[in-house]
N, CA, C, O and CB atoms as a CASP TS submission, in Angstrom:
PFRMAT TS
TARGET T0000
AUTHOR 0000-0000-0000
METHOD Language model
MODEL 1
PARENT N/A
ATOM      1  N   MET     1       0.849  -1.184   0.000  1.00  0.00           N
ATOM      2  CA  MET     1       0.000   0.000   0.000  1.00  0.00           C
ATOM      3  C   MET     1       0.892   1.244   0.000  1.00  0.00           C
ATOM      4  O   MET     1       1.874   1.323   0.737  1.00  0.00           O
ATOM      5  CB  MET     1      -0.964   0.000   1.231  1.00  0.00           C
ATOM      6  N   LEU     2       0.533   2.193  -0.827  1.00  0.00           N
ATOM      7  CA  LEU     2       1.282   3.437  -0.900  1.00  0.00           C
ATOM      8  C   LEU     2       0.854   4.383   0.210  1.00  0.00           C
ATOM      9  O   LEU     2      -0.329   4.471   0.539  1.00  0.00           O
ATOM     10  CB  LEU     2       1.095   4.098  -2.264  1.00  0.00           C
ATOM     11  N   ASN     3       1.809   5.082   0.777  1.00  0.00           N
ATOM     12  CA  ASN     3       1.525   6.081   1.800  1.00  0.00           C
ATOM     13  C   ASN     3       1.410   7.430   1.095  1.00  0.00           C
ATOM     14  O   ASN     3       2.418   8.025   0.714  1.00  0.00           O
ATOM     15  CB  ASN     3       2.640   6.105   2.919  1.00  0.00           C
ATOM     16  N   LYS     4       0.186   7.906   0.924  1.00  0.00           N
ATOM     17  CA  LYS     4      -0.032   9.173   0.236  1.00  0.00           C
ATOM     18  C   LYS     4      -0.105  10.293   1.251  1.00  0.00           C
ATOM     19  O   LYS     4      -0.960  10.303   2.136  1.00  0.00           O
ATOM     20  CB  LYS     4      -1.316   9.128  -0.615  1.00  0.00           C
ATOM     21  N   LYS     5       0.797  11.223   1.107  1.00  0.00           N
ATOM     22  CA  LYS     5       0.836  12.369   1.995  1.00  0.00           C
ATOM     23  C   LYS     5       0.412  13.594   1.206  1.00  0.00           C
ATOM     24  O   LYS     5       1.000  13.896   0.167  1.00  0.00           O
ATOM     25  CB  LYS     5       2.249  12.559   2.616  1.00  0.00           C
ATOM     26  N   ARG     6      -0.591  14.294   1.680  1.00  0.00           N
ATOM     27  CA  ARG     6      -1.069  15.493   1.003  1.00  0.00           C
ATOM     28  C   ARG     6      -0.216  16.684   1.415  1.00  0.00           C
ATOM     29  O   ARG     6       0.053  16.907   2.596  1.00  0.00           O
ATOM     30  CB  ARG     6      -2.561  15.753   1.323  1.00  0.00           C
ATOM     31  N   ILE     7       0.191  17.421   0.430  1.00  0.00           N
ATOM     32  CA  ILE     7       0.952  18.634   0.681  1.00  0.00           C
ATOM     33  C   ILE     7       0.039  19.796   0.304  1.00  0.00           C
ATOM     34  O   ILE     7      -0.411  19.888  -0.838  1.00  0.00           O
ATOM     35  CB  ILE     7       2.314  18.660  -0.132  1.00  0.00           C
ATOM     36  N   GLY     8      -0.232  20.672   1.250  1.00  0.00           N
ATOM     37  CA  GLY     8      -1.152  21.763   0.987  1.00  0.00           C
ATOM     38  C   GLY     8      -0.462  23.115   1.008  1.00  0.00           C
ATOM     39  O   GLY     8       0.660  23.262   1.492  1.00  0.00           O
ATOM     40  N   MET     9      -1.161  24.085   0.474  1.00  0.00           N
ATOM     41  CA  MET     9      -0.668  25.461   0.493  1.00  0.00           C
ATOM     42  C   MET     9      -1.376  26.207   1.607  1.00  0.00           C
ATOM     43  O   MET     9      -2.468  25.833   2.033  1.00  0.00           O
ATOM     44  CB  MET     9      -0.891  26.167  -0.880  1.00  0.00           C
ATOM     45  N   GLU    10      -0.743  27.252   2.064  1.00  0.00           N
ATOM     46  CA  GLU    10      -1.372  28.124   3.045  1.00  0.00           C
ATOM     47  C   GLU    10      -2.607  28.757   2.415  1.00  0.00           C
ATOM     48  O   GLU    10      -2.591  29.109   1.236  1.00  0.00           O
ATOM     49  CB  GLU    10      -0.380  29.213   3.547  1.00  0.00           C
ATOM     50  N   LYS    11      -3.664  28.901   3.183  1.00  0.00           N
ATOM     51  CA  LYS    11      -4.904  29.496   2.674  1.00  0.00           C
ATOM     52  C   LYS    11      -4.712  30.959   2.298  1.00  0.00           C
ATOM     53  O   LYS    11      -5.505  31.513   1.538  1.00  0.00           O
ATOM     54  CB  LYS    11      -6.017  29.370   3.713  1.00  0.00           C
ATOM     55  N   SER    12      -3.669  31.586   2.822  1.00  0.00           N
ATOM     56  CA  SER    12      -3.392  32.986   2.496  1.00  0.00           C
ATOM     57  C   SER    12      -2.365  33.142   1.374  1.00  0.00           C
ATOM     58  O   SER    12      -1.937  34.256   1.073  1.00  0.00           O
ATOM     59  CB  SER    12      -2.904  33.710   3.730  1.00  0.00           C
ATOM     60  N   ALA    13      -1.969  32.026   0.754  1.00  0.00           N
ATOM     61  CA  ALA    13      -0.990  32.077  -0.339  1.00  0.00           C
ATOM     62  C   ALA    13      -1.566  32.856  -1.517  1.00  0.00           C
ATOM     63  O   ALA    13      -2.754  32.748  -1.822  1.00  0.00           O
ATOM     64  CB  ALA    13      -0.584  30.646  -0.783  1.00  0.00           C
ATOM     65  N   LYS    14      -0.726  33.633  -2.170  1.00  0.00           N
ATOM     66  CA  LYS    14      -1.154  34.365  -3.355  1.00  0.00           C
ATOM     67  C   LYS    14      -1.110  33.411  -4.546  1.00  0.00           C
ATOM     68  O   LYS    14      -0.081  32.795  -4.826  1.00  0.00           O
ATOM     69  CB  LYS    14      -0.254  35.624  -3.603  1.00  0.00           C
ATOM     70  N   ILE    15      -2.238  33.300  -5.241  1.00  0.00           N
ATOM     71  CA  ILE    15      -2.354  32.369  -6.356  1.00  0.00           C
ATOM     72  C   ILE    15      -2.861  33.122  -7.575  1.00  0.00           C
ATOM     73  O   ILE    15      -3.924  33.741  -7.533  1.00  0.00           O
ATOM     74  CB  ILE    15      -3.296  31.186  -6.005  1.00  0.00           C
ATOM     75  N   TYR    16      -2.096  33.069  -8.663  1.00  0.00           N
ATOM     76  CA  TYR    16      -2.532  33.673  -9.913  1.00  0.00           C
ATOM     77  C   TYR    16      -3.273  32.615 -10.718  1.00  0.00           C
ATOM     78  O   TYR    16      -2.751  31.523 -10.944  1.00  0.00           O
ATOM     79  CB  TYR    16      -1.326  34.253 -10.718  1.00  0.00           C
ATOM     80  N   VAL    17      -4.486  32.936 -11.151  1.00  0.00           N
ATOM     81  CA  VAL    17      -5.279  32.025 -11.974  1.00  0.00           C
ATOM     82  C   VAL    17      -5.408  32.639 -13.367  1.00  0.00           C
ATOM     83  O   VAL    17      -6.123  33.623 -13.559  1.00  0.00           O
ATOM     84  CB  VAL    17      -6.694  31.759 -11.335  1.00  0.00           C
ATOM     85  N   ALA    18      -4.717  32.055 -14.324  1.00  0.00           N
ATOM     86  CA  ALA    18      -4.807  32.534 -15.704  1.00  0.00           C
ATOM     87  C   ALA    18      -6.169  32.150 -16.274  1.00  0.00           C
ATOM     88  O   ALA    18      -6.660  31.048 -16.032  1.00  0.00           O
ATOM     89  CB  ALA    18      -3.654  31.950 -16.581  1.00  0.00           C
ATOM     90  N   GLY    19      -6.764  33.043 -17.017  1.00  0.00           N
ATOM     91  CA  GLY    19      -8.047  32.760 -17.653  1.00  0.00           C
ATOM     92  C   GLY    19      -9.190  32.627 -16.674  1.00  0.00           C
ATOM     93  O   GLY    19     -10.089  31.810 -16.874  1.00  0.00           O
ATOM     94  N   HIS    20      -9.170  33.420 -15.618  1.00  0.00           N
ATOM     95  CA  HIS    20     -10.167  33.263 -14.554  1.00  0.00           C
ATOM     96  C   HIS    20     -11.583  33.621 -14.976  1.00  0.00           C
ATOM     97  O   HIS    20     -12.527  33.367 -14.228  1.00  0.00           O
ATOM     98  CB  HIS    20      -9.784  34.103 -13.384  1.00  0.00           C
ATOM     99  N   HIS    21     -11.754  34.210 -16.162  1.00  0.00           N
ATOM    100  CA  HIS    21     -13.098  34.488 -16.685  1.00  0.00           C
ATOM    101  C   HIS    21     -13.577  33.380 -17.623  1.00  0.00           C
ATOM    102  O   HIS    21     -14.754  33.340 -17.982  1.00  0.00           O
ATOM    103  CB  HIS    21     -13.112  35.835 -17.421  1.00  0.00           C
ATOM    104  N   GLY    22     -12.689  32.497 -18.013  1.00  0.00           N
ATOM    105  CA  GLY    22     -13.038  31.423 -18.939  1.00  0.00           C
ATOM    106  C   GLY    22     -13.634  30.222 -18.229  1.00  0.00           C
ATOM    107  O   GLY    22     -13.799  30.232 -17.009  1.00  0.00           O
ATOM    108  N   LEU    23     -13.953  29.197 -18.983  1.00  0.00           N
ATOM    109  CA  LEU    23     -14.602  28.002 -18.456  1.00  0.00           C
ATOM    110  C   LEU    23     -13.747  27.300 -17.404  1.00  0.00           C
ATOM    111  O   LEU    23     -14.207  27.069 -16.286  1.00  0.00           O
ATOM    112  CB  LEU    23     -14.915  27.042 -19.585  1.00  0.00           C
ATOM    113  N   VAL    24     -12.525  26.964 -17.749  1.00  0.00           N
ATOM    114  CA  VAL    24     -11.657  26.233 -16.828  1.00  0.00           C
ATOM    115  C   VAL    24     -11.153  27.138 -15.708  1.00  0.00           C
ATOM    116  O   VAL    24     -11.195  26.766 -14.535  1.00  0.00           O
ATOM    117  CB  VAL    24     -10.474  25.625 -17.582  1.00  0.00           C
ATOM    118  N   GLY    25     -10.676  28.327 -16.074  1.00  0.00           N
ATOM    119  CA  GLY    25     -10.147  29.249 -15.072  1.00  0.00           C
ATOM    120  C   GLY    25     -11.174  29.640 -14.029  1.00  0.00           C
ATOM    121  O   GLY    25     -10.848  29.735 -12.845  1.00  0.00           O
ATOM    122  N   SER    26     -12.421  29.872 -14.452  1.00  0.00           N
ATOM    123  CA  SER    26     -13.460  30.256 -13.488  1.00  0.00           C
ATOM    124  C   SER    26     -13.810  29.093 -12.572  1.00  0.00           C
ATOM    125  O   SER    26     -14.142  29.302 -11.405  1.00  0.00           O
ATOM    126  CB  SER    26     -14.720  30.745 -14.219  1.00  0.00           C
ATOM    127  N   ALA    27     -13.740  27.861 -13.092  1.00  0.00           N
ATOM    128  CA  ALA    27     -13.989  26.690 -12.246  1.00  0.00           C
ATOM    129  C   ALA    27     -12.876  26.528 -11.208  1.00  0.00           C
ATOM    130  O   ALA    27     -13.139  26.197 -10.052  1.00  0.00           O
ATOM    131  CB  ALA    27     -14.103  25.415 -13.110  1.00  0.00           C
ATOM    132  N   ILE    28     -11.645  26.761 -11.629  1.00  0.00           N
ATOM    133  CA  ILE    28     -10.509  26.692 -10.690  1.00  0.00           C
ATOM    134  C   ILE    28     -10.653  27.780  -9.629  1.00  0.00           C
ATOM    135  O   ILE    28     -10.463  27.522  -8.441  1.00  0.00           O
ATOM    136  CB  ILE    28      -9.148  26.845 -11.446  1.00  0.00           C
ATOM    137  N   TRP    29     -10.989  28.997 -10.060  1.00  0.00           N
ATOM    138  CA  TRP    29     -11.170  30.131  -9.143  1.00  0.00           C
ATOM    139  C   TRP    29     -12.230  29.793  -8.088  1.00  0.00           C
ATOM    140  O   TRP    29     -12.008  29.976  -6.890  1.00  0.00           O
ATOM    141  CB  TRP    29     -11.578  31.414  -9.928  1.00  0.00           C
ATOM    142  N   LYS    30     -13.372  29.303  -8.546  1.00  0.00           N
ATOM    143  CA  LYS    30     -14.477  28.971  -7.648  1.00  0.00           C
ATOM    144  C   LYS    30     -14.066  27.863  -6.671  1.00  0.00           C
ATOM    145  O   LYS    30     -14.379  27.935  -5.483  1.00  0.00           O
ATOM    146  CB  LYS    30     -15.717  28.537  -8.460  1.00  0.00           C
ATOM    147  N   ASN    31     -13.370  26.848  -7.169  1.00  0.00           N
ATOM    148  CA  ASN    31     -12.933  25.746  -6.319  1.00  0.00           C
ATOM    149  C   ASN    31     -11.966  26.230  -5.246  1.00  0.00           C
ATOM    150  O   ASN    31     -12.065  25.823  -4.089  1.00  0.00           O
ATOM    151  CB  ASN    31     -12.278  24.653  -7.160  1.00  0.00           C
ATOM    152  N   LEU    32     -11.037  27.091  -5.625  1.00  0.00           N
ATOM    153  CA  LEU    32     -10.089  27.624  -4.643  1.00  0.00           C
ATOM    154  C   LEU    32     -10.804  28.457  -3.582  1.00  0.00           C
ATOM    155  O   LEU    32     -10.485  28.364  -2.397  1.00  0.00           O
ATOM    156  CB  LEU    32      -9.016  28.472  -5.342  1.00  0.00           C
ATOM    157  N   GLN    33     -11.772  29.272  -4.007  1.00  0.00           N
ATOM    158  CA  GLN    33     -12.547  30.066  -3.045  1.00  0.00           C
ATOM    159  C   GLN    33     -13.298  29.155  -2.086  1.00  0.00           C
ATOM    160  O   GLN    33     -13.312  29.401  -0.880  1.00  0.00           O
ATOM    161  CB  GLN    33     -13.535  30.999  -3.776  1.00  0.00           C
ATOM    162  N   GLU    34     -13.922  28.108  -2.609  1.00  0.00           N
ATOM    163  CA  GLU    34     -14.668  27.169  -1.775  1.00  0.00           C
ATOM    164  C   GLU    34     -13.764  26.459  -0.774  1.00  0.00           C
ATOM    165  O   GLU    34     -14.215  26.062   0.300  1.00  0.00           O
ATOM    166  CB  GLU    34     -15.378  26.146  -2.645  1.00  0.00           C
ATOM    167  N   ARG    35     -12.512  26.303  -1.117  1.00  0.00           N
ATOM    168  CA  ARG    35     -11.545  25.653  -0.225  1.00  0.00           C
ATOM    169  C   ARG    35     -10.918  26.630   0.775  1.00  0.00           C
ATOM    170  O   ARG    35     -10.107  26.240   1.616  1.00  0.00           O
ATOM    171  CB  ARG    35     -10.449  24.992  -1.046  1.00  0.00           C
ATOM    172  N   GLY    36     -11.305  27.905   0.668  1.00  0.00           N
ATOM    173  CA  GLY    36     -10.861  28.878   1.654  1.00  0.00           C
ATOM    174  C   GLY    36      -9.653  29.715   1.285  1.00  0.00           C
ATOM    175  O   GLY    36      -9.114  30.423   2.135  1.00  0.00           O
ATOM    176  N   TYR    37      -9.216  29.651   0.037  1.00  0.00           N
ATOM    177  CA  TYR    37      -8.086  30.482  -0.380  1.00  0.00           C
ATOM    178  C   TYR    37      -8.574  31.912  -0.578  1.00  0.00           C
ATOM    179  O   TYR    37      -9.600  32.145  -1.218  1.00  0.00           O
ATOM    180  CB  TYR    37      -7.433  29.932  -1.688  1.00  0.00           C
ATOM    181  N   THR    38      -7.837  32.859  -0.029  1.00  0.00           N
ATOM    182  CA  THR    38      -8.326  34.233   0.053  1.00  0.00           C
ATOM    183  C   THR    38      -7.562  35.241  -0.799  1.00  0.00           C
ATOM    184  O   THR    38      -8.050  36.353  -1.006  1.00  0.00           O
ATOM    185  CB  THR    38      -8.286  34.675   1.459  1.00  0.00           C
ATOM    186  N   HIS    39      -6.398  34.892  -1.291  1.00  0.00           N
ATOM    187  CA  HIS    39      -5.590  35.839  -2.079  1.00  0.00           C
ATOM    188  C   HIS    39      -5.469  35.377  -3.525  1.00  0.00           C
ATOM    189  O   HIS    39      -4.371  35.109  -4.013  1.00  0.00           O
ATOM    190  CB  HIS    39      -4.187  36.000  -1.460  1.00  0.00           C
ATOM    191  N   LEU    40      -6.604  35.288  -4.201  1.00  0.00           N
ATOM    192  CA  LEU    40      -6.586  34.898  -5.607  1.00  0.00           C
ATOM    193  C   LEU    40      -6.360  36.134  -6.467  1.00  0.00           C
ATOM    194  O   LEU    40      -6.920  37.201  -6.212  1.00  0.00           O
ATOM    195  CB  LEU    40      -7.907  34.184  -6.004  1.00  0.00           C
ATOM    196  N   ILE    41      -5.535  35.969  -7.483  1.00  0.00           N
ATOM    197  CA  ILE    41      -5.205  37.078  -8.371  1.00  0.00           C
ATOM    198  C   ILE    41      -5.581  36.670  -9.788  1.00  0.00           C
ATOM    199  O   ILE    41      -5.193  35.604 -10.266  1.00  0.00           O
ATOM    200  CB  ILE    41      -3.689  37.461  -8.273  1.00  0.00           C
ATOM    201  N   GLY    42      -6.337  37.528 -10.448  1.00  0.00           N
ATOM    202  CA  GLY    42      -6.722  37.274 -11.827  1.00  0.00           C
ATOM    203  C   GLY    42      -6.688  38.575 -12.607  1.00  0.00           C
ATOM    204  O   GLY    42      -7.000  39.638 -12.071  1.00  0.00           O
ATOM    205  N   ARG    43      -6.315  38.489 -13.850  1.00  0.00           N
ATOM    206  CA  ARG    43      -6.280  39.654 -14.726  1.00  0.00           C
ATOM    207  C   ARG    43      -6.893  39.269 -16.056  1.00  0.00           C
ATOM    208  O   ARG    43      -6.677  38.164 -16.554  1.00  0.00           O
ATOM    209  CB  ARG    43      -4.829  40.185 -14.913  1.00  0.00           C
ATOM    210  N   SER    44      -7.659  40.185 -16.629  1.00  0.00           N
ATOM    211  CA  SER    44      -8.200  39.948 -17.963  1.00  0.00           C
ATOM    212  C   SER    44      -7.077  40.101 -18.974  1.00  0.00           C
ATOM    213  O   SER    44      -6.000  40.598 -18.645  1.00  0.00           O
ATOM    214  CB  SER    44      -9.373  40.924 -18.282  1.00  0.00           C
ATOM    215  N   HIS    45      -7.329  39.672 -20.206  1.00  0.00           N
ATOM    216  CA  HIS    45      -6.309  39.801 -21.243  1.00  0.00           C
ATOM    217  C   HIS    45      -6.000  41.272 -21.514  1.00  0.00           C
ATOM    218  O   HIS    45      -4.869  41.621 -21.854  1.00  0.00           O
ATOM    219  CB  HIS    45      -6.765  39.106 -22.536  1.00  0.00           C
ATOM    220  N   LYS    46      -7.007  42.130 -21.363  1.00  0.00           N
ATOM    221  CA  LYS    46      -6.768  43.572 -21.556  1.00  0.00           C
ATOM    222  C   LYS    46      -5.853  44.126 -20.471  1.00  0.00           C
ATOM    223  O   LYS    46      -5.062  45.034 -20.725  1.00  0.00           O
ATOM    224  CB  LYS    46      -8.102  44.346 -21.561  1.00  0.00           C
ATOM    225  N   GLU    47      -5.959  43.582 -19.265  1.00  0.00           N
ATOM    226  CA  GLU    47      -5.129  44.053 -18.152  1.00  0.00           C
ATOM    227  C   GLU    47      -3.722  43.465 -18.180  1.00  0.00           C
ATOM    228  O   GLU    47      -2.763  44.111 -17.759  1.00  0.00           O
ATOM    229  CB  GLU    47      -5.792  43.713 -16.833  1.00  0.00           C
ATOM    230  N   LEU    48      -3.606  42.229 -18.681  1.00  0.00           N
ATOM    231  CA  LEU    48      -2.300  41.566 -18.687  1.00  0.00           C
ATOM    232  C   LEU    48      -2.198  40.633 -19.882  1.00  0.00           C
ATOM    233  O   LEU    48      -2.947  39.662 -19.990  1.00  0.00           O
ATOM    234  CB  LEU    48      -2.071  40.784 -17.375  1.00  0.00           C
ATOM    235  N   ASP    49      -1.278  40.931 -20.767  1.00  0.00           N
ATOM    236  CA  ASP    49      -0.984  40.058 -21.897  1.00  0.00           C
ATOM    237  C   ASP    49       0.113  39.101 -21.437  1.00  0.00           C
ATOM    238  O   ASP    49       1.248  39.518 -21.209  1.00  0.00           O
ATOM    239  CB  ASP    49      -0.547  40.880 -23.181  1.00  0.00           C
ATOM    240  N   LEU    50      -0.223  37.829 -21.302  1.00  0.00           N
ATOM    241  CA  LEU    50       0.744  36.853 -20.802  1.00  0.00           C
ATOM    242  C   LEU    50       1.916  36.619 -21.749  1.00  0.00           C
ATOM    243  O   LEU    50       2.905  35.993 -21.368  1.00  0.00           O
ATOM    244  CB  LEU    50       0.053  35.548 -20.540  1.00  0.00           C
ATOM    245  N   LEU    51       1.814  37.116 -22.977  1.00  0.00           N
ATOM    246  CA  LEU    51       2.928  37.016 -23.918  1.00  0.00           C
ATOM    247  C   LEU    51       3.928  38.153 -23.736  1.00  0.00           C
ATOM    248  O   LEU    51       5.004  38.136 -24.333  1.00  0.00           O
ATOM    249  CB  LEU    51       2.409  37.012 -25.347  1.00  0.00           C
ATOM    250  N   ASP    52       3.579  39.137 -22.917  1.00  0.00           N
ATOM    251  CA  ASP    52       4.446  40.281 -22.632  1.00  0.00           C
ATOM    252  C   ASP    52       5.242  39.983 -21.358  1.00  0.00           C
ATOM    253  O   ASP    52       4.750  40.159 -20.243  1.00  0.00           O
ATOM    254  CB  ASP    52       3.609  41.603 -22.478  1.00  0.00           C
ATOM    255  N   GLY    53       6.458  39.536 -21.548  1.00  0.00           N
ATOM    256  CA  GLY    53       7.298  39.122 -20.423  1.00  0.00           C
ATOM    257  C   GLY    53       7.527  40.215 -19.394  1.00  0.00           C
ATOM    258  O   GLY    53       7.560  39.939 -18.195  1.00  0.00           O
ATOM    259  N   VAL    54       7.685  41.447 -19.844  1.00  0.00           N
ATOM    260  CA  VAL    54       7.906  42.572 -18.924  1.00  0.00           C
ATOM    261  C   VAL    54       6.675  42.788 -18.053  1.00  0.00           C
ATOM    262  O   VAL    54       6.801  43.007 -16.848  1.00  0.00           O
ATOM    263  CB  VAL    54       8.242  43.867 -19.707  1.00  0.00           C
ATOM    264  N   ALA    55       5.486  42.728 -18.650  1.00  0.00           N
ATOM    265  CA  ALA    55       4.247  42.921 -17.891  1.00  0.00           C
ATOM    266  C   ALA    55       4.039  41.799 -16.873  1.00  0.00           C
ATOM    267  O   ALA    55       3.591  42.046 -15.753  1.00  0.00           O
ATOM    268  CB  ALA    55       3.045  42.993 -18.844  1.00  0.00           C
ATOM    269  N   VAL    56       4.365  40.573 -17.266  1.00  0.00           N
ATOM    270  CA  VAL    56       4.230  39.430 -16.354  1.00  0.00           C
ATOM    271  C   VAL    56       5.197  39.581 -15.185  1.00  0.00           C
ATOM    272  O   VAL    56       4.831  39.341 -14.035  1.00  0.00           O
ATOM    273  CB  VAL    56       4.488  38.094 -17.099  1.00  0.00           C
ATOM    274  N   LYS    57       6.417  39.975 -15.480  1.00  0.00           N
ATOM    275  CA  LYS    57       7.415  40.186 -14.418  1.00  0.00           C
ATOM    276  C   LYS    57       6.960  41.287 -13.467  1.00  0.00           C
ATOM    277  O   LYS    57       7.115  41.164 -12.252  1.00  0.00           O
ATOM    278  CB  LYS    57       8.794  40.545 -15.025  1.00  0.00           C
ATOM    279  N   ARG    58       6.400  42.362 -14.016  1.00  0.00           N
ATOM    280  CA  ARG    58       5.894  43.464 -13.191  1.00  0.00           C
ATOM    281  C   ARG    58       4.794  42.968 -12.258  1.00  0.00           C
ATOM    282  O   ARG    58       4.788  43.299 -11.073  1.00  0.00           O
ATOM    283  CB  ARG    58       5.365  44.612 -14.080  1.00  0.00           C
ATOM    284  N   LEU    59       3.864  42.176 -12.786  1.00  0.00           N
ATOM    285  CA  LEU    59       2.789  41.625 -11.964  1.00  0.00           C
ATOM    286  C   LEU    59       3.351  40.768 -10.842  1.00  0.00           C
ATOM    287  O   LEU    59       2.918  40.868  -9.694  1.00  0.00           O
ATOM    288  CB  LEU    59       1.826  40.803 -12.821  1.00  0.00           C
ATOM    289  N   SER    60       4.322  39.922 -11.184  1.00  0.00           N
ATOM    290  CA  SER    60       4.885  39.040 -10.166  1.00  0.00           C
ATOM    291  C   SER    60       5.628  39.811  -9.084  1.00  0.00           C
ATOM    292  O   SER    60       5.610  39.412  -7.920  1.00  0.00           O
ATOM    293  CB  SER    60       5.816  38.035 -10.808  1.00  0.00           C
ATOM    294  N   LEU    61       6.270  40.895  -9.447  1.00  0.00           N
ATOM    295  CA  LEU    61       6.986  41.710  -8.448  1.00  0.00           C
ATOM    296  C   LEU    61       6.031  42.468  -7.543  1.00  0.00           C
ATOM    297  O   LEU    61       6.314  42.670  -6.362  1.00  0.00           O
ATOM    298  CB  LEU    61       7.922  42.698  -9.139  1.00  0.00           C
ATOM    299  N   ILE    62       4.902  42.888  -8.092  1.00  0.00           N
ATOM    300  CA  ILE    62       3.943  43.681  -7.328  1.00  0.00           C
ATOM    301  C   ILE    62       3.030  42.808  -6.464  1.00  0.00           C
ATOM    302  O   ILE    62       2.793  43.113  -5.295  1.00  0.00           O
ATOM    303  CB  ILE    62       3.104  44.528  -8.271  1.00  0.00           C
ATOM    304  N   HIS    63       2.520  41.720  -7.048  1.00  0.00           N
ATOM    305  CA  HIS    63       1.466  40.963  -6.381  1.00  0.00           C
ATOM    306  C   HIS    63       1.879  39.617  -5.822  1.00  0.00           C
ATOM    307  O   HIS    63       1.255  39.119  -4.884  1.00  0.00           O
ATOM    308  CB  HIS    63       0.368  40.758  -7.312  1.00  0.00           C
ATOM    309  N   ILE    64       2.897  39.032  -6.371  1.00  0.00           N
ATOM    310  CA  ILE    64       3.190  37.640  -5.962  1.00  0.00           C
ATOM    311  C   ILE    64       4.468  37.554  -5.176  1.00  0.00           C
ATOM    312  O   ILE    64       4.863  36.467  -4.756  1.00  0.00           O
ATOM    313  CB  ILE    64       3.283  36.726  -7.177  1.00  0.00           C
TER
END
């Protein structure tokens, strides 16, 4: 029998959810909220272009 040990994150951990307005991203967002995570970060494509490395780095320095 395998000994499965669950490794969890702090409920106050900052978590970026890409595509949080889409089908999968919104389901992930909702699931994390239901599990008690309180620092979820989401940006629309207009707010953050994930192909823009400088903008992504700026977001990570400010929020994560």
